[in-house]
C-alpha positions in Angstrom: 101.4 97.5 69.0 104.5 99.1 70.3 104.2 97.4 73.7 103.5 94.0 72.2 106.6 94.5 69.9 108.6 95.1 73.0 107.3 92.0 74.7 108.1 89.9 71.7 111.6 91.3 71.8 112.2 90.4 75.5 113.3 87.1 76.8 115.1 85.9 79.9 118.7 86.8 79.0 121.1 84.1 80.1 124.2 86.3 79.8 124.6 90.0 80.4 127.4 92.3 79.3 127.9 94.4 82.4 126.7 97.6 80.8 125.2 100.0 83.3 121.5 100.8 82.8 120.8 104.6 83.0 119.2 105.5 86.4 116.2 107.2 84.8 115.3 103.9 83.1 115.7 102.1 86.4 113.5 104.7 88.1 110.8 104.2 85.6 110.9 100.5 86.0 110.7 100.9 89.8 107.8 103.3 89.3 105.9 100.8 87.2 106.4 98.3 90.0 105.2 100.8 92.6 102.0 101.4 90.6 101.1 97.8 90.5 97.8 96.6 91.8 97.9 94.8 95.1 95.3 93.2 97.4 93.6 95.9 99.4 96.2 98.3 98.2 98.5 97.2 101.0 101.7 96.8 98.9 103.0 94.2 101.3 106.6 94.1 100.0 109.7 96.2 99.4 112.2 96.3 96.6 115.9 96.3 97.2 118.1 97.6 94.4 121.5 96.0 94.6 124.2 97.9 92.7 127.1 96.9 95.1 129.2 94.4 93.2 130.5 92.7 96.4 126.9 91.9 97.5 126.1 90.6 94.0 129.2 88.3 94.3 127.8 87.0 97.6 124.4 86.2 96.1 125.6 84.5 92.9 126.8 81.2 94.6 123.4 80.8 96.3 121.6 81.6 93.1 122.7 78.5 91.1 125.9 80.5 90.1 124.0 82.3 87.4 126.2 84.8 85.7 123.4 87.4 85.3 123.5 88.0 89.1 127.0 89.5 88.9 127.0 90.7 85.3 123.8 92.7 85.6 123.6 96.4 86.2 121.0 96.4 88.9 119.8 93.4 90.8 116.2 93.9 92.1 115.2 91.8 95.1 111.5 91.7 95.8 111.0 91.1 99.5 107.6 90.4 100.9 106.3 91.1 104.4 106.9 88.1 106.7 103.3 88.6 108.0 100.5 91.2 108.2 100.5 93.3 111.4 98.0 96.0 112.6 100.8 98.5 112.3 101.4 97.7 108.7 97.8 97.6 107.8 97.1 100.9 109.6 100.0 102.6 107.9 98.5 102.1 104.4 95.0 103.1 105.5 96.3 106.2 107.3 98.4 107.1 104.2 95.4 106.8 102.0 93.4 109.1 104.2 96.2 111.6 104.4 96.8 111.7 100.6 93.1 111.8 99.8 92.3 114.4 102.5 89.3 112.7 103.9 88.0 109.6 105.8 85.3 107.4 104.3 83.1 105.2 106.5 83.2 102.3 104.1 87.0 102.5 103.9 87.3 102.5 107.7 84.9 99.6 108.0 87.1 97.7 105.5 90.2 98.6 107.6 88.5 97.0 110.7 87.7 93.9 108.7 91.3 93.4 107.7 92.5 94.1 111.2 90.2 91.5 112.6 91.4 88.8 110.1 94.8 89.2 108.6 97.0 89.6 111.7 95.3 86.5 113.2 96.3 84.3 110.3 99.3 82.0 110.3 102.4 83.9 109.4 103.4 81.5 106.6 100.0 82.0 105.0 100.4 85.7 105.3 103.9 85.6 103.8 102.6 83.5 100.8 99.8 86.0 100.3 102.2 89.0 100.4 104.7 87.2 98.1 101.9 86.9 95.5 101.4 90.7 95.7 105.2 91.1 95.2 104.9 89.0 92.1 102.4 91.3 90.6 104.8 94.2 90.9 107.6 91.9 89.6 105.5 91.4 86.4 105.1 95.1 86.0 108.8 95.6 86.3 109.5 93.0 83.6 107.1 94.7 81.3 108.5 98.2 82.0 112.0 96.9 81.5 111.0 95.6 78.0 109.4 98.9 77.2 112.7 100.7 78.2 114.7 98.3 76.0 116.3 96.8 79.1 116.8 93.1 79.6 115.3 91.6 82.8 115.9 88.0 83.8 113.4 86.5 86.3 115.3 84.4 88.9 113.5 82.0 91.2 116.4 79.6 91.6 118.1 80.9 94.7 118.3 80.2 98.4 115.9 82.7 100.0 117.2 82.2 103.5 120.7 83.0 102.4 119.6 86.1 100.5 117.7 87.2 103.6 120.8 86.9 105.7 123.0 88.7 103.2 120.6 91.7 103.0 119.4 91.5 106.6 115.8 91.1 105.5 114.5 89.1 108.5 115.4 91.9 110.9 113.2 94.2 108.8 110.3 91.8 108.9 110.8 90.8 105.2 111.6 87.6 103.3 113.0 87.5 99.7 110.5 86.3 97.1 112.1 86.7 93.7 115.1 88.3 92.0 115.2 90.4 88.8 118.6 91.3 87.3 118.4 94.3 85.0 121.0 94.8 82.3 121.8 94.2 78.6 122.2 90.9 76.8 125.6 89.6 75.8 124.6 88.1 72.6 127.7 86.1 71.7 127.5 84.2 75.0 123.8 83.7 75.3 122.4 80.4 73.8 118.8 81.7 74.0 119.2 85.0 72.2 118.4 83.8 68.7 115.8 81.2 69.5 112.2 81.8 68.5 109.9 82.8 71.4 107.5 80.0 72.1 104.2 80.5 73.8 100.9 78.6 73.8 98.6 79.6 70.9 95.8 81.8 72.1 93.2 79.0 71.5 95.0 76.8 74.1 95.4 79.6 76.6 92.1 81.6 76.5 88.6 80.3 76.9 85.8 82.7 76.3 82.6 81.8 78.1 
């Protein structure tokens, strides 16, 4: 029940107080994101942790001027691969073989299957697929933040092209997918803080077949 209590506590804070989140908490939130499941285990994204206030100030105007962008402690930028390449696919398969200490025929056949399909697909299709994987990690980070007692505000309202330019993501073969400010709620300026959490009842959400 502790996790569910934490998830009931969390909401998308609309105002943050600028208090710095302890680095050990941030590290655990990032570790939860790192441990997220992704398609074929490729982890086709990177996470940029923005602590530099000047960079946050540059991002705020192109993120609907949301105060949480500048008033947060750490701004996480989830950036997905712009496409799948043989090099990127091989890196993760080679890493798996190195860490596990052996090669598996089925695993190598699976590698060849991906190499014969993913890199040949349209780059926009590949980016959209990679962005979905980034969102899985994004969800893990939100849950982990709640568990740590840290507010996390999902932000999709931003200009991704502008964020990419500010962070130099395109040069790295990446495109921003979603933002996650981490910090602590400023209750006296947040209209949402005392409102009851509203979610669909289970009967309208889950169908057991």
